[in-house]
PDB file of N, CA, C and O in Angstrom:
ATOM      1  N   MET A   1     -22.565 -10.193 -13.880  1.00  0.00           N
ATOM      2  CA  MET A   1     -22.418  -9.223 -12.821  1.00  0.00           C
ATOM      3  C   MET A   1     -21.743  -9.839 -11.602  1.00  0.00           C
ATOM      4  O   MET A   1     -20.872  -9.222 -10.989  1.00  0.00           O
ATOM      5  N   LYS A   2     -22.146 -11.051 -11.255  1.00  0.00           N
ATOM      6  CA  LYS A   2     -21.592 -11.717 -10.080  1.00  0.00           C
ATOM      7  C   LYS A   2     -20.123 -12.074 -10.296  1.00  0.00           C
ATOM      8  O   LYS A   2     -19.330 -12.044  -9.355  1.00  0.00           O
ATOM      9  N   GLU A   3     -19.762 -12.413 -11.537  1.00  0.00           N
ATOM     10  CA  GLU A   3     -18.365 -12.740 -11.837  1.00  0.00           C
ATOM     11  C   GLU A   3     -17.468 -11.521 -11.652  1.00  0.00           C
ATOM     12  O   GLU A   3     -16.370 -11.636 -11.106  1.00  0.00           O
ATOM     13  N   ASN A   4     -17.924 -10.360 -12.100  1.00  0.00           N
ATOM     14  CA  ASN A   4     -17.137  -9.138 -11.928  1.00  0.00           C
ATOM     15  C   ASN A   4     -16.949  -8.797 -10.462  1.00  0.00           C
ATOM     16  O   ASN A   4     -15.877  -8.340 -10.064  1.00  0.00           O
ATOM     17  N   PHE A   5     -17.982  -9.013  -9.649  1.00  0.00           N
ATOM     18  CA  PHE A   5     -17.892  -8.749  -8.221  1.00  0.00           C
ATOM     19  C   PHE A   5     -16.861  -9.671  -7.576  1.00  0.00           C
ATOM     20  O   PHE A   5     -16.049  -9.224  -6.765  1.00  0.00           O
ATOM     21  N   LYS A   6     -16.890 -10.952  -7.931  1.00  0.00           N
ATOM     22  CA  LYS A   6     -15.922 -11.911  -7.386  1.00  0.00           C
ATOM     23  C   LYS A   6     -14.499 -11.553  -7.803  1.00  0.00           C
ATOM     24  O   LYS A   6     -13.574 -11.623  -6.994  1.00  0.00           O
ATOM     25  N   ARG A   7     -14.331 -11.171  -9.056  1.00  0.00           N
ATOM     26  CA  ARG A   7     -12.991 -10.790  -9.535  1.00  0.00           C
ATOM     27  C   ARG A   7     -12.491  -9.532  -8.828  1.00  0.00           C
ATOM     28  O   ARG A   7     -11.311  -9.436  -8.492  1.00  0.00           O
ATOM     29  N   THR A   8     -13.384  -8.569  -8.603  1.00  0.00           N
ATOM     30  CA  THR A   8     -12.992  -7.345  -7.921  1.00  0.00           C
ATOM     31  C   THR A   8     -12.606  -7.620  -6.481  1.00  0.00           C
ATOM     32  O   THR A   8     -11.603  -7.092  -6.001  1.00  0.00           O
ATOM     33  N   ILE A   9     -13.381  -8.434  -5.787  1.00  0.00           N
ATOM     34  CA  ILE A   9     -13.059  -8.790  -4.406  1.00  0.00           C
ATOM     35  C   ILE A   9     -11.743  -9.554  -4.347  1.00  0.00           C
ATOM     36  O   ILE A   9     -10.923  -9.300  -3.464  1.00  0.00           O
ATOM     37  N   ALA A  10     -11.529 -10.478  -5.266  1.00  0.00           N
ATOM     38  CA  ALA A  10     -10.271 -11.240  -5.293  1.00  0.00           C
ATOM     39  C   ALA A  10      -9.092 -10.317  -5.587  1.00  0.00           C
ATOM     40  O   ALA A  10      -8.031 -10.455  -4.978  1.00  0.00           O
ATOM     41  N   PHE A  11      -9.268  -9.378  -6.514  1.00  0.00           N
ATOM     42  CA  PHE A  11      -8.204  -8.431  -6.834  1.00  0.00           C
ATOM     43  C   PHE A  11      -7.844  -7.577  -5.622  1.00  0.00           C
ATOM     44  O   PHE A  11      -6.665  -7.396  -5.319  1.00  0.00           O
ATOM     45  N   LEU A  12      -8.854  -7.050  -4.928  1.00  0.00           N
ATOM     46  CA  LEU A  12      -8.600  -6.238  -3.747  1.00  0.00           C
ATOM     47  C   LEU A  12      -7.933  -7.056  -2.639  1.00  0.00           C
ATOM     48  O   LEU A  12      -7.064  -6.549  -1.929  1.00  0.00           O
ATOM     49  N   PHE A  13      -8.336  -8.316  -2.491  1.00  0.00           N
ATOM     50  CA  PHE A  13      -7.712  -9.180  -1.496  1.00  0.00           C
ATOM     51  C   PHE A  13      -6.238  -9.388  -1.801  1.00  0.00           C
ATOM     52  O   PHE A  13      -5.397  -9.235  -0.916  1.00  0.00           O
ATOM     53  N   PHE A  14      -5.916  -9.731  -3.033  1.00  0.00           N
ATOM     54  CA  PHE A  14      -4.525  -9.960  -3.408  1.00  0.00           C
ATOM     55  C   PHE A  14      -3.701  -8.677  -3.275  1.00  0.00           C
ATOM     56  O   PHE A  14      -2.556  -8.719  -2.824  1.00  0.00           O
ATOM     57  N   LEU A  15      -4.272  -7.552  -3.661  1.00  0.00           N
ATOM     58  CA  LEU A  15      -3.570  -6.276  -3.562  1.00  0.00           C
ATOM     59  C   LEU A  15      -3.294  -5.918  -2.099  1.00  0.00           C
ATOM     60  O   LEU A  15      -2.180  -5.522  -1.755  1.00  0.00           O
ATOM     61  N   LEU A  16      -4.294  -6.055  -1.254  1.00  0.00           N
ATOM     62  CA  LEU A  16      -4.124  -5.762   0.164  1.00  0.00           C
ATOM     63  C   LEU A  16      -3.141  -6.734   0.815  1.00  0.00           C
ATOM     64  O   LEU A  16      -2.331  -6.331   1.649  1.00  0.00           O
ATOM     65  N   ALA A  17      -3.208  -8.008   0.437  1.00  0.00           N
ATOM     66  CA  ALA A  17      -2.284  -8.991   0.982  1.00  0.00           C
ATOM     67  C   ALA A  17      -0.845  -8.653   0.597  1.00  0.00           C
ATOM     68  O   ALA A  17       0.065  -8.794   1.414  1.00  0.00           O
ATOM     69  N   GLY A  18      -0.635  -8.209  -0.636  1.00  0.00           N
ATOM     70  CA  GLY A  18       0.707  -7.818  -1.069  1.00  0.00           C
ATOM     71  C   GLY A  18       1.229  -6.615  -0.310  1.00  0.00           C
ATOM     72  O   GLY A  18       2.407  -6.565   0.043  1.00  0.00           O
ATOM     73  N   ILE A  19       0.356  -5.638  -0.054  1.00  0.00           N
ATOM     74  CA  ILE A  19       0.774  -4.440   0.675  1.00  0.00           C
ATOM     75  C   ILE A  19       1.117  -4.779   2.117  1.00  0.00           C
ATOM     76  O   ILE A  19       2.143  -4.336   2.634  1.00  0.00           O
ATOM     77  N   VAL A  20       0.259  -5.569   2.775  1.00  0.00           N
ATOM     78  CA  VAL A  20       0.498  -5.924   4.179  1.00  0.00           C
ATOM     79  C   VAL A  20       1.735  -6.806   4.316  1.00  0.00           C
ATOM     80  O   VAL A  20       2.556  -6.586   5.206  1.00  0.00           O
ATOM     81  N   LEU A  21       1.871  -7.793   3.450  1.00  0.00           N
ATOM     82  CA  LEU A  21       3.038  -8.672   3.510  1.00  0.00           C
ATOM     83  C   LEU A  21       4.321  -7.898   3.235  1.00  0.00           C
ATOM     84  O   LEU A  21       5.340  -8.144   3.880  1.00  0.00           O
ATOM     85  N   GLY A  22       4.286  -6.977   2.297  1.00  0.00           N
ATOM     86  CA  GLY A  22       5.452  -6.142   2.012  1.00  0.00           C
ATOM     87  C   GLY A  22       5.845  -5.275   3.191  1.00  0.00           C
ATOM     88  O   GLY A  22       7.032  -5.081   3.454  1.00  0.00           O
ATOM     89  N   THR A  23       4.855  -4.751   3.905  1.00  0.00           N
ATOM     90  CA  THR A  23       5.139  -3.941   5.081  1.00  0.00           C
ATOM     91  C   THR A  23       5.777  -4.778   6.180  1.00  0.00           C
ATOM     92  O   THR A  23       6.729  -4.339   6.825  1.00  0.00           O
ATOM     93  N   VAL A  24       5.258  -5.975   6.394  1.00  0.00           N
ATOM     94  CA  VAL A  24       5.822  -6.868   7.417  1.00  0.00           C
ATOM     95  C   VAL A  24       7.251  -7.257   7.057  1.00  0.00           C
ATOM     96  O   VAL A  24       8.131  -7.234   7.917  1.00  0.00           O
ATOM     97  N   ILE A  25       7.488  -7.609   5.816  1.00  0.00           N
ATOM     98  CA  ILE A  25       8.836  -7.992   5.385  1.00  0.00           C
ATOM     99  C   ILE A  25       9.801  -6.830   5.543  1.00  0.00           C
ATOM    100  O   ILE A  25      10.936  -7.027   5.978  1.00  0.00           O
ATOM    101  N   ALA A  26       9.374  -5.624   5.200  1.00  0.00           N
ATOM    102  CA  ALA A  26      10.245  -4.456   5.330  1.00  0.00           C
ATOM    103  C   ALA A  26      10.598  -4.188   6.787  1.00  0.00           C
ATOM    104  O   ALA A  26      11.742  -3.854   7.095  1.00  0.00           O
ATOM    105  N   ARG A  27       9.633  -4.330   7.682  1.00  0.00           N
ATOM    106  CA  ARG A  27       9.909  -4.093   9.101  1.00  0.00           C
ATOM    107  C   ARG A  27      10.842  -5.148   9.666  1.00  0.00           C
ATOM    108  O   ARG A  27      11.711  -4.834  10.479  1.00  0.00           O
ATOM    109  N   VAL A  28      10.672  -6.397   9.245  1.00  0.00           N
ATOM    110  CA  VAL A  28      11.522  -7.475   9.739  1.00  0.00           C
ATOM    111  C   VAL A  28      12.944  -7.323   9.203  1.00  0.00           C
ATOM    112  O   VAL A  28      13.907  -7.569   9.930  1.00  0.00           O
ATOM    113  N   CYS A  29      13.084  -6.924   7.955  1.00  0.00           N
ATOM    114  CA  CYS A  29      14.394  -6.845   7.315  1.00  0.00           C
ATOM    115  C   CYS A  29      15.109  -5.512   7.524  1.00  0.00           C
ATOM    116  O   CYS A  29      16.207  -5.328   6.998  1.00  0.00           O
ATOM    117  N   SER A  30      14.531  -4.594   8.262  1.00  0.00           N
ATOM    118  CA  SER A  30      15.155  -3.277   8.398  1.00  0.00           C
ATOM    119  C   SER A  30      16.490  -3.322   9.127  1.00  0.00           C
ATOM    120  O   SER A  30      17.341  -2.467   8.882  1.00  0.00           O
ATOM    121  N   GLY A  31      16.701  -4.285  10.011  1.00  0.00           N
ATOM    122  CA  GLY A  31      17.960  -4.364  10.743  1.00  0.00           C
ATOM    123  C   GLY A  31      18.928  -5.398  10.200  1.00  0.00           C
ATOM    124  O   GLY A  31      20.055  -5.496  10.687  1.00  0.00           O
ATOM    125  N   VAL A  32      18.525  -6.165   9.214  1.00  0.00           N
ATOM    126  CA  VAL A  32      19.368  -7.221   8.653  1.00  0.00           C
ATOM    127  C   VAL A  32      20.352  -6.594   7.670  1.00  0.00           C
ATOM    128  O   VAL A  32      19.949  -5.818   6.804  1.00  0.00           O
ATOM    129  N   PRO A  33      21.652  -6.926   7.796  1.00  0.00           N
ATOM    130  CA  PRO A  33      22.668  -6.243   6.981  1.00  0.00           C
ATOM    131  C   PRO A  33      22.445  -6.305   5.464  1.00  0.00           C
ATOM    132  O   PRO A  33      22.484  -5.264   4.807  1.00  0.00           O
ATOM    133  N   TYR A  34      22.215  -7.476   4.895  1.00  0.00           N
ATOM    134  CA  TYR A  34      22.126  -7.565   3.434  1.00  0.00           C
ATOM    135  C   TYR A  34      20.696  -7.446   2.911  1.00  0.00           C
ATOM    136  O   TYR A  34      20.485  -7.385   1.700  1.00  0.00           O
ATOM    137  N   LEU A  35      19.720  -7.412   3.805  1.00  0.00           N
ATOM    138  CA  LEU A  35      18.334  -7.276   3.376  1.00  0.00           C
ATOM    139  C   LEU A  35      17.722  -5.935   3.781  1.00  0.00           C
ATOM    140  O   LEU A  35      16.519  -5.725   3.629  1.00  0.00           O
ATOM    141  N   GLY A  36      18.542  -5.047   4.288  1.00  0.00           N
ATOM    142  CA  GLY A  36      18.056  -3.741   4.716  1.00  0.00           C
ATOM    143  C   GLY A  36      17.501  -2.896   3.587  1.00  0.00           C
ATOM    144  O   GLY A  36      16.695  -1.999   3.834  1.00  0.00           O
ATOM    145  N   TRP A  37      17.912  -3.157   2.350  1.00  0.00           N
ATOM    146  CA  TRP A  37      17.426  -2.390   1.212  1.00  0.00           C
ATOM    147  C   TRP A  37      15.927  -2.601   0.990  1.00  0.00           C
ATOM    148  O   TRP A  37      15.273  -1.769   0.362  1.00  0.00           O
ATOM    149  N   LEU A  38      15.377  -3.708   1.501  1.00  0.00           N
ATOM    150  CA  LEU A  38      13.943  -3.944   1.361  1.00  0.00           C
ATOM    151  C   LEU A  38      13.121  -2.938   2.165  1.00  0.00           C
ATOM    152  O   LEU A  38      11.951  -2.707   1.861  1.00  0.00           O
ATOM    153  N   ALA A  39      13.729  -2.342   3.187  1.00  0.00           N
ATOM    154  CA  ALA A  39      13.025  -1.377   4.030  1.00  0.00           C
ATOM    155  C   ALA A  39      13.168   0.052   3.515  1.00  0.00           C
ATOM    156  O   ALA A  39      12.608   0.972   4.111  1.00  0.00           O
ATOM    157  N   TYR A  40      13.901   0.260   2.429  1.00  0.00           N
ATOM    158  CA  TYR A  40      14.048   1.599   1.875  1.00  0.00           C
ATOM    159  C   TYR A  40      12.683   2.098   1.425  1.00  0.00           C
ATOM    160  O   TYR A  40      12.008   1.448   0.627  1.00  0.00           O
ATOM    161  N   ASP A  41      12.281   3.255   1.942  1.00  0.00           N
ATOM    162  CA  ASP A  41      10.958   3.758   1.588  1.00  0.00           C
ATOM    163  C   ASP A  41      11.018   5.202   1.130  1.00  0.00           C
ATOM    164  O   ASP A  41      11.989   5.920   1.367  1.00  0.00           O
ATOM    165  N   MET A  42       9.952   5.595   0.469  1.00  0.00           N
ATOM    166  CA  MET A  42       9.809   6.952  -0.033  1.00  0.00           C
ATOM    167  C   MET A  42       8.404   7.419   0.321  1.00  0.00           C
ATOM    168  O   MET A  42       7.427   6.707   0.094  1.00  0.00           O
ATOM    169  N   SER A  43       8.313   8.621   0.878  1.00  0.00           N
ATOM    170  CA  SER A  43       7.019   9.184   1.249  1.00  0.00           C
ATOM    171  C   SER A  43       6.708  10.379   0.359  1.00  0.00           C
ATOM    172  O   SER A  43       7.581  11.193   0.056  1.00  0.00           O
ATOM    173  N   VAL A  44       5.452  10.465  -0.053  1.00  0.00           N
ATOM    174  CA  VAL A  44       4.989  11.540  -0.915  1.00  0.00           C
ATOM    175  C   VAL A  44       3.679  12.066  -0.334  1.00  0.00           C
ATOM    176  O   VAL A  44       2.856  11.289   0.150  1.00  0.00           O
ATOM    177  N   GLY A  45       3.489  13.363  -0.381  1.00  0.00           N
ATOM    178  CA  GLY A  45       2.212  13.915   0.032  1.00  0.00           C
ATOM    179  C   GLY A  45       2.351  15.156   0.873  1.00  0.00           C
ATOM    180  O   GLY A  45       3.432  15.733   0.988  1.00  0.00           O
ATOM    181  N   ILE A  46       1.241  15.562   1.461  1.00  0.00           N
ATOM    182  CA  ILE A  46       1.192  16.696   2.374  1.00  0.00           C
ATOM    183  C   ILE A  46       1.402  16.130   3.767  1.00  0.00           C
ATOM    184  O   ILE A  46       0.630  15.282   4.216  1.00  0.00           O
ATOM    185  N   ASP A  47       2.424  16.585   4.448  1.00  0.00           N
ATOM    186  CA  ASP A  47       2.769  16.047   5.755  1.00  0.00           C
ATOM    187  C   ASP A  47       1.611  16.218   6.723  1.00  0.00           C
ATOM    188  O   ASP A  47       1.017  17.292   6.808  1.00  0.00           O
ATOM    189  N   THR A  48       1.292  15.156   7.452  1.00  0.00           N
ATOM    190  CA  THR A  48       0.194  15.225   8.407  1.00  0.00           C
ATOM    191  C   THR A  48       0.597  15.961   9.673  1.00  0.00           C
ATOM    192  O   THR A  48      -0.267  16.328  10.469  1.00  0.00           O
ATOM    193  N   GLY A  49       1.895  16.185   9.880  1.00  0.00           N
ATOM    194  CA  GLY A  49       2.342  16.972  11.017  1.00  0.00           C
ATOM    195  C   GLY A  49       2.069  18.453  10.826  1.00  0.00           C
ATOM    196  O   GLY A  49       1.847  19.176  11.797  1.00  0.00           O
ATOM    197  N   ALA A  50       2.084  18.912   9.572  1.00  0.00           N
ATOM    198  CA  ALA A  50       1.785  20.311   9.241  1.00  0.00           C
ATOM    199  C   ALA A  50       0.806  20.325   8.071  1.00  0.00           C
ATOM    200  O   ALA A  50       1.186  20.635   6.942  1.00  0.00           O
ATOM    201  N   PRO A  51      -0.451  19.989   8.340  1.00  0.00           N
ATOM    202  CA  PRO A  51      -1.418  19.890   7.241  1.00  0.00           C
ATOM    203  C   PRO A  51      -1.816  21.257   6.694  1.00  0.00           C
ATOM    204  O   PRO A  51      -1.573  22.284   7.328  1.00  0.00           O
ATOM    205  N   VAL A  52      -2.416  21.262   5.540  1.00  0.00           N
ATOM    206  CA  VAL A  52      -2.974  22.477   4.953  1.00  0.00           C
ATOM    207  C   VAL A  52      -4.285  22.751   5.678  1.00  0.00           C
ATOM    208  O   VAL A  52      -5.156  21.884   5.748  1.00  0.00           O
ATOM    209  N   ILE A  53      -4.419  23.953   6.214  1.00  0.00           N
ATOM    210  CA  ILE A  53      -5.597  24.283   7.014  1.00  0.00           C
ATOM    211  C   ILE A  53      -6.433  25.326   6.291  1.00  0.00           C
ATOM    212  O   ILE A  53      -5.925  26.356   5.847  1.00  0.00           O
ATOM    213  N   LEU A  54      -7.711  25.042   6.183  1.00  0.00           N
ATOM    214  CA  LEU A  54      -8.679  25.972   5.610  1.00  0.00           C
ATOM    215  C   LEU A  54      -9.548  26.474   6.758  1.00  0.00           C
ATOM    216  O   LEU A  54     -10.358  25.728   7.308  1.00  0.00           O
ATOM    217  N   ASP A  55      -9.373  27.739   7.114  1.00  0.00           N
ATOM    218  CA  ASP A  55     -10.099  28.331   8.238  1.00  0.00           C
ATOM    219  C   ASP A  55     -11.287  29.120   7.702  1.00  0.00           C
ATOM    220  O   ASP A  55     -11.112  30.145   7.043  1.00  0.00           O
ATOM    221  N   LEU A  56     -12.488  28.644   7.983  1.00  0.00           N
ATOM    222  CA  LEU A  56     -13.710  29.301   7.527  1.00  0.00           C
ATOM    223  C   LEU A  56     -14.477  29.929   8.694  1.00  0.00           C
ATOM    224  O   LEU A  56     -15.700  30.059   8.638  1.00  0.00           O
ATOM    225  N   ILE A  57     -13.779  30.305   9.717  1.00  0.00           N
ATOM    226  CA  ILE A  57     -14.267  30.966  10.928  1.00  0.00           C
ATOM    227  C   ILE A  57     -15.244  30.076  11.711  1.00  0.00           C
ATOM    228  O   ILE A  57     -15.074  29.895  12.917  1.00  0.00           O
ATOM    229  N   VAL A  58     -16.237  29.532  11.057  1.00  0.00           N
ATOM    230  CA  VAL A  58     -17.188  28.665  11.740  1.00  0.00           C
ATOM    231  C   VAL A  58     -16.564  27.301  12.029  1.00  0.00           C
ATOM    232  O   VAL A  58     -16.791  26.721  13.091  1.00  0.00           O
ATOM    233  N   PHE A  59     -15.795  26.806  11.102  1.00  0.00           N
ATOM    234  CA  PHE A  59     -15.086  25.543  11.301  1.00  0.00           C
ATOM    235  C   PHE A  59     -13.777  25.556  10.528  1.00  0.00           C
ATOM    236  O   PHE A  59     -13.590  26.347   9.603  1.00  0.00           O
ATOM    237  N   LYS A  60     -12.887  24.675  10.920  1.00  0.00           N
ATOM    238  CA  LYS A  60     -11.589  24.542  10.259  1.00  0.00           C
ATOM    239  C   LYS A  60     -11.493  23.168   9.623  1.00  0.00           C
ATOM    240  O   LYS A  60     -11.897  22.162  10.207  1.00  0.00           O
ATOM    241  N   LEU A  61     -10.958  23.145   8.431  1.00  0.00           N
ATOM    242  CA  LEU A  61     -10.680  21.889   7.746  1.00  0.00           C
ATOM    243  C   LEU A  61      -9.174  21.723   7.638  1.00  0.00           C
ATOM    244  O   LEU A  61      -8.467  22.644   7.229  1.00  0.00           O
ATOM    245  N   ALA A  62      -8.695  20.563   8.003  1.00  0.00           N
ATOM    246  CA  ALA A  62      -7.267  20.274   7.881  1.00  0.00           C
ATOM    247  C   ALA A  62      -7.096  19.141   6.884  1.00  0.00           C
ATOM    248  O   ALA A  62      -7.689  18.073   7.032  1.00  0.00           O
ATOM    249  N   PHE A  63      -6.287  19.382   5.877  1.00  0.00           N
ATOM    250  CA  PHE A  63      -6.028  18.390   4.846  1.00  0.00           C
ATOM    251  C   PHE A  63      -4.604  17.879   4.988  1.00  0.00           C
ATOM    252  O   PHE A  63      -3.655  18.662   5.031  1.00  0.00           O
ATOM    253  N   GLY A  64      -4.462  16.573   5.060  1.00  0.00           N
ATOM    254  CA  GLY A  64      -3.151  15.962   5.112  1.00  0.00           C
ATOM    255  C   GLY A  64      -3.211  14.572   4.513  1.00  0.00           C
ATOM    256  O   GLY A  64      -4.170  13.837   4.748  1.00  0.00           O
ATOM    257  N   PHE A  65      -2.216  14.208   3.756  1.00  0.00           N
ATOM    258  CA  PHE A  65      -2.191  12.898   3.103  1.00  0.00           C
ATOM    259  C   PHE A  65      -0.737  12.510   2.882  1.00  0.00           C
ATOM    260  O   PHE A  65       0.041  13.281   2.319  1.00  0.00           O
ATOM    261  N   THR A  66      -0.379  11.328   3.319  1.00  0.00           N
ATOM    262  CA  THR A  66       0.979  10.829   3.092  1.00  0.00           C
ATOM    263  C   THR A  66       0.899   9.414   2.563  1.00  0.00           C
ATOM    264  O   THR A  66       0.194   8.574   3.121  1.00  0.00           O
ATOM    265  N   LEU A  67       1.610   9.154   1.505  1.00  0.00           N
ATOM    266  CA  LEU A  67       1.708   7.820   0.927  1.00  0.00           C
ATOM    267  C   LEU A  67       3.149   7.373   1.055  1.00  0.00           C
ATOM    268  O   LEU A  67       4.061   8.027   0.547  1.00  0.00           O
ATOM    269  N   SER A  68       3.350   6.266   1.729  1.00  0.00           N
ATOM    270  CA  SER A  68       4.692   5.744   1.936  1.00  0.00           C
ATOM    271  C   SER A  68       4.789   4.365   1.297  1.00  0.00           C
ATOM    272  O   SER A  68       3.996   3.474   1.603  1.00  0.00           O
ATOM    273  N   VAL A  69       5.753   4.195   0.417  1.00  0.00           N
ATOM    274  CA  VAL A  69       5.943   2.937  -0.301  1.00  0.00           C
ATOM    275  C   VAL A  69       7.381   2.490  -0.094  1.00  0.00           C
ATOM    276  O   VAL A  69       8.309   3.292  -0.189  1.00  0.00           O
ATOM    277  N   ASN A  70       7.560   1.191   0.193  1.00  0.00           N
ATOM    278  CA  ASN A  70       8.919   0.679   0.322  1.00  0.00           C
ATOM    279  C   ASN A  70       9.176  -0.397  -0.733  1.00  0.00           C
ATOM    280  O   ASN A  70       8.265  -0.837  -1.434  1.00  0.00           O
ATOM    281  N   ALA A  71      10.429  -0.802  -0.825  1.00  0.00           N
ATOM    282  CA  ALA A  71      10.842  -1.747  -1.870  1.00  0.00           C
ATOM    283  C   ALA A  71      10.167  -3.103  -1.705  1.00  0.00           C
ATOM    284  O   ALA A  71       9.782  -3.723  -2.696  1.00  0.00           O
ATOM    285  N   ALA A  72      10.019  -3.569  -0.483  1.00  0.00           N
ATOM    286  CA  ALA A  72       9.384  -4.869  -0.242  1.00  0.00           C
ATOM    287  C   ALA A  72       7.913  -4.847  -0.658  1.00  0.00           C
ATOM    288  O   ALA A  72       7.402  -5.845  -1.166  1.00  0.00           O
ATOM    289  N   GLN A  73       7.231  -3.729  -0.450  1.00  0.00           N
ATOM    290  CA  GLN A  73       5.836  -3.621  -0.870  1.00  0.00           C
ATOM    291  C   GLN A  73       5.709  -3.710  -2.386  1.00  0.00           C
ATOM    292  O   GLN A  73       4.807  -4.372  -2.899  1.00  0.00           O
ATOM    293  N   ILE A  74       6.602  -3.051  -3.094  1.00  0.00           N
ATOM    294  CA  ILE A  74       6.551  -3.094  -4.558  1.00  0.00           C
ATOM    295  C   ILE A  74       6.729  -4.520  -5.054  1.00  0.00           C
ATOM    296  O   ILE A  74       5.992  -4.970  -5.930  1.00  0.00           O
ATOM    297  N   ILE A  75       7.703  -5.233  -4.498  1.00  0.00           N
ATOM    298  CA  ILE A  75       7.958  -6.618  -4.898  1.00  0.00           C
ATOM    299  C   ILE A  75       6.765  -7.505  -4.562  1.00  0.00           C
ATOM    300  O   ILE A  75       6.361  -8.335  -5.376  1.00  0.00           O
ATOM    301  N   CYS A  76       6.192  -7.334  -3.357  1.00  0.00           N
ATOM    302  CA  CYS A  76       5.072  -8.174  -2.942  1.00  0.00           C
ATOM    303  C   CYS A  76       3.803  -7.865  -3.725  1.00  0.00           C
ATOM    304  O   CYS A  76       3.027  -8.778  -4.007  1.00  0.00           O
ATOM    305  N   VAL A  77       3.573  -6.623  -4.080  1.00  0.00           N
ATOM    306  CA  VAL A  77       2.390  -6.284  -4.872  1.00  0.00           C
ATOM    307  C   VAL A  77       2.517  -6.878  -6.276  1.00  0.00           C
ATOM    308  O   VAL A  77       1.537  -7.387  -6.821  1.00  0.00           O
ATOM    309  N   ILE A  78       3.705  -6.818  -6.861  1.00  0.00           N
ATOM    310  CA  ILE A  78       3.913  -7.445  -8.182  1.00  0.00           C
ATOM    311  C   ILE A  78       3.680  -8.943  -8.100  1.00  0.00           C
ATOM    312  O   ILE A  78       3.031  -9.519  -8.973  1.00  0.00           O
ATOM    313  N   ALA A  79       4.207  -9.584  -7.050  1.00  0.00           N
ATOM    314  CA  ALA A  79       3.997 -11.022  -6.873  1.00  0.00           C
ATOM    315  C   ALA A  79       2.518 -11.338  -6.645  1.00  0.00           C
ATOM    316  O   ALA A  79       2.020 -12.349  -7.141  1.00  0.00           O
ATOM    317  N   ALA A  80       1.816 -10.487  -5.905  1.00  0.00           N
ATOM    318  CA  ALA A  80       0.392 -10.705  -5.656  1.00  0.00           C
ATOM    319  C   ALA A  80      -0.419 -10.561  -6.938  1.00  0.00           C
ATOM    320  O   ALA A  80      -1.370 -11.313  -7.150  1.00  0.00           O
ATOM    321  N   LEU A  81      -0.061  -9.615  -7.791  1.00  0.00           N
ATOM    322  CA  LEU A  81      -0.774  -9.462  -9.061  1.00  0.00           C
ATOM    323  C   LEU A  81      -0.521 -10.635 -10.000  1.00  0.00           C
ATOM    324  O   LEU A  81      -1.417 -11.047 -10.737  1.00  0.00           O
ATOM    325  N   ILE A  82       0.674 -11.165  -9.975  1.00  0.00           N
ATOM    326  CA  ILE A  82       0.964 -12.361 -10.768  1.00  0.00           C
ATOM    327  C   ILE A  82       0.174 -13.538 -10.225  1.00  0.00           C
ATOM    328  O   ILE A  82      -0.386 -14.314 -10.999  1.00  0.00           O
ATOM    329  N   ALA A  83       0.121 -13.684  -8.905  1.00  0.00           N
ATOM    330  CA  ALA A  83      -0.677 -14.767  -8.299  1.00  0.00           C
ATOM    331  C   ALA A  83      -2.165 -14.598  -8.610  1.00  0.00           C
ATOM    332  O   ALA A  83      -2.870 -15.580  -8.842  1.00  0.00           O
ATOM    333  N   TYR A  84      -2.633 -13.368  -8.614  1.00  0.00           N
ATOM    334  CA  TYR A  84      -4.044 -13.102  -8.972  1.00  0.00           C
ATOM    335  C   TYR A  84      -4.328 -13.545 -10.391  1.00  0.00           C
ATOM    336  O   TYR A  84      -5.342 -14.194 -10.648  1.00  0.00           O
ATOM    337  N   ASN A  85      -3.447 -13.204 -11.313  1.00  0.00           N
ATOM    338  CA  ASN A  85      -3.657 -13.598 -12.716  1.00  0.00           C
ATOM    339  C   ASN A  85      -3.650 -15.106 -12.881  1.00  0.00           C
ATOM    340  O   ASN A  85      -4.406 -15.645 -13.689  1.00  0.00           O
ATOM    341  N   LYS A  86      -2.809 -15.792 -12.127  1.00  0.00           N
ATOM    342  CA  LYS A  86      -2.723 -17.251 -12.265  1.00  0.00           C
ATOM    343  C   LYS A  86      -3.887 -17.966 -11.597  1.00  0.00           C
ATOM    344  O   LYS A  86      -4.338 -18.998 -12.093  1.00  0.00           O
ATOM    345  N   THR A  87      -4.383 -17.439 -10.480  1.00  0.00           N
ATOM    346  CA  THR A  87      -5.421 -18.140  -9.736  1.00  0.00           C
ATOM    347  C   THR A  87      -6.839 -17.745 -10.115  1.00  0.00           C
ATOM    348  O   THR A  87      -7.757 -18.540  -9.916  1.00  0.00           O
ATOM    349  N   CYS A  88      -7.052 -16.580 -10.639  1.00  0.00           N
ATOM    350  CA  CYS A  88      -8.410 -16.083 -10.881  1.00  0.00           C
ATOM    351  C   CYS A  88      -8.789 -16.085 -12.351  1.00  0.00           C
ATOM    352  O   CYS A  88      -9.621 -15.279 -12.767  1.00  0.00           O
ATOM    353  N   LYS A  89      -8.214 -16.952 -13.135  1.00  0.00           N
ATOM    354  CA  LYS A  89      -8.586 -16.996 -14.545  1.00  0.00           C
ATOM    355  C   LYS A  89      -9.987 -17.593 -14.728  1.00  0.00           C
ATOM    356  O   LYS A  89     -10.696 -17.235 -15.668  1.00  0.00           O
ATOM    357  N   GLY A  90     -10.380 -18.490 -13.839  1.00  0.00           N
ATOM    358  CA  GLY A  90     -11.666 -19.159 -13.983  1.00  0.00           C
ATOM    359  C   GLY A  90     -12.841 -18.379 -13.427  1.00  0.00           C
ATOM    360  O   GLY A  90     -13.988 -18.765 -13.648  1.00  0.00           O
ATOM    361  N   LEU A  91     -12.591 -17.302 -12.718  1.00  0.00           N
ATOM    362  CA  LEU A  91     -13.713 -16.545 -12.126  1.00  0.00           C
ATOM    363  C   LEU A  91     -14.443 -15.726 -13.157  1.00  0.00           C
ATOM    364  O   LEU A  91     -15.407 -15.035 -12.828  1.00  0.00           O
TER     365      LEU A  91
END
């Protein structure tokens, strides 16, 4: 049980590190001429500027969700998963 918990925490750490590092790289490379493609992103979801609203007279619920992924994040997440597989074999 403890081994699974350690592996799950390590997996989440590597995944989060890949996402954050990819975001930083994309922001840094957005103005660089030959590395600007790393900042290319795609957004999917319900726009938070115009969310879906459920009005139940007593209260209103607003639903909005946007997922934005860029090229640098994809590369960094793949690299993080490879690093996870190489480093966490003994856990």
